[in-house]
C-alpha positions in Angstrom: -42.3 -5.1 -35.0 -38.7 -6.4 -35.3 -35.8 -4.3 -33.9 -32.2 -4.9 -34.9 -29.6 -3.1 -32.9 -26.0 -2.5 -33.6 -23.1 -0.3 -32.6 -22.2 -1.3 -29.0 -18.7 -2.0 -27.9 -15.9 -0.9 -25.7 -14.5 2.6 -25.4 -12.3 4.5 -23.0 -13.7 7.2 -20.8 -14.2 10.3 -22.8 -14.7 8.4 -26.0 -17.7 8.1 -28.3 -20.0 5.4 -29.6 -23.0 5.5 -31.9 -25.9 3.0 -31.5 -28.2 2.2 -34.3 -31.6 0.5 -34.3 -33.7 -0.5 -37.3 -37.4 -1.1 -36.8 -39.2 -3.2 -39.4 -42.6 -4.9 -39.7 -45.7 -3.1 -38.4 -44.1 0.3 -38.0 -47.1 2.4 -39.0 -48.3 2.7 -35.4 -45.0 3.8 -33.9 -45.3 7.3 -32.5 -41.9 7.4 -30.8 -38.7 5.5 -30.3 -36.2 5.5 -27.5 -33.1 4.1 -25.8 -33.0 2.6 -22.3 -30.0 1.3 -20.5 -29.5 -1.1 -17.6 -26.4 -1.5 -15.6 -25.7 -4.6 -13.5 -27.7 -4.3 -10.2 -29.6 -1.2 -11.4 -33.0 -0.6 -12.8 -33.5 0.1 -16.4 -33.6 3.8 -17.1 -34.8 5.9 -20.0 -31.8 7.6 -21.7 -33.4 9.4 -24.6 -36.7 9.5 -26.5 -37.8 10.9 -29.8 -41.1 11.2 -31.6 -41.4 9.5 -34.9 -41.4 12.8 -36.8 -38.3 13.9 -34.9 -40.0 17.0 -33.6 -39.6 16.2 -29.9 -36.6 14.8 -28.0 -36.1 14.1 -24.4 -33.0 13.1 -22.4 -32.3 12.1 -18.9 -30.4 14.9 -17.2 -27.1 13.1 -16.9 -26.6 12.8 -20.7 -27.9 16.2 -21.8 -25.3 17.9 -24.0 -23.4 14.7 -24.6 -25.9 12.3 -26.2 -28.0 13.0 -29.3 -30.9 10.9 -30.5 -32.1 11.1 -34.1 -34.6 9.2 -36.2 -35.1 8.5 -39.9 -37.6 6.6 -42.0 -37.0 4.5 -45.2 -40.3 3.3 -46.6 -41.8 1.2 -43.8 -38.6 1.0 -41.8 -37.7 3.4 -39.0 -34.2 3.9 -37.8 -33.2 5.5 -34.5 -29.7 6.4 -33.5 -28.0 7.4 -30.3 -24.7 9.2 -30.6 -22.9 9.1 -27.3 -20.0 11.5 -26.6 -17.7 11.9 -23.6 -18.8 8.6 -22.2 -18.1 7.9 -18.5 -17.3 4.6 -16.8 -20.6 4.7 -14.9 -22.5 4.5 -18.2 -21.4 1.0 -18.9 -24.6 -0.9 -19.4 -26.8 -2.8 -21.8 -28.5 -0.3 -24.1 -31.9 -1.2 -25.4 -33.8 0.3 -28.3 -37.6 0.5 -27.8 -40.7 1.6 -29.8 -43.8 3.3 -28.5 -47.3 3.3 -29.8 -50.3 5.2 -28.6 -52.1 2.1 -27.4 -49.2 0.3 -25.7 -46.7 2.9 -24.8 -43.2 1.3 -24.9 -43.9 -2.1 -26.3 -41.2 -3.7 -28.5 -37.7 -4.0 -27.3 -34.5 -4.7 -29.1 -32.1 -7.4 -28.0 -29.8 -5.0 -26.2 -26.3 -3.8 -27.0 -23.5 -3.9 -24.5 -21.6 -0.7 -24.0 -18.4 -0.8 -21.8 -16.6 2.3 -20.8 -13.2 1.8 -19.2 -11.4 4.3 -17.1 
């Protein structure tokens, strides 16, 4: 599976960004996709997760009501998006797209997208 991410950047506090991730290759076994983030000196944390059919979404508490994860499929490609609103400076981090299969759980990771939120 190859993951191509886009959409990171810099924004002022209160602003919005939308991250995109396109999964290609052996996508038939993907059961879910998600977004993690890692800030300097902190552990990587799960931000949002969505099943491949879009029926179930989960969010870490701090982003509920502000972030929205969605998924779409085009032939053998799967695309996952993370719309982030009312961003806060503490949310500056590298955001990673990830895929999950039943066998491996979270297995394939994107290259990461830097998000910088300035106050």
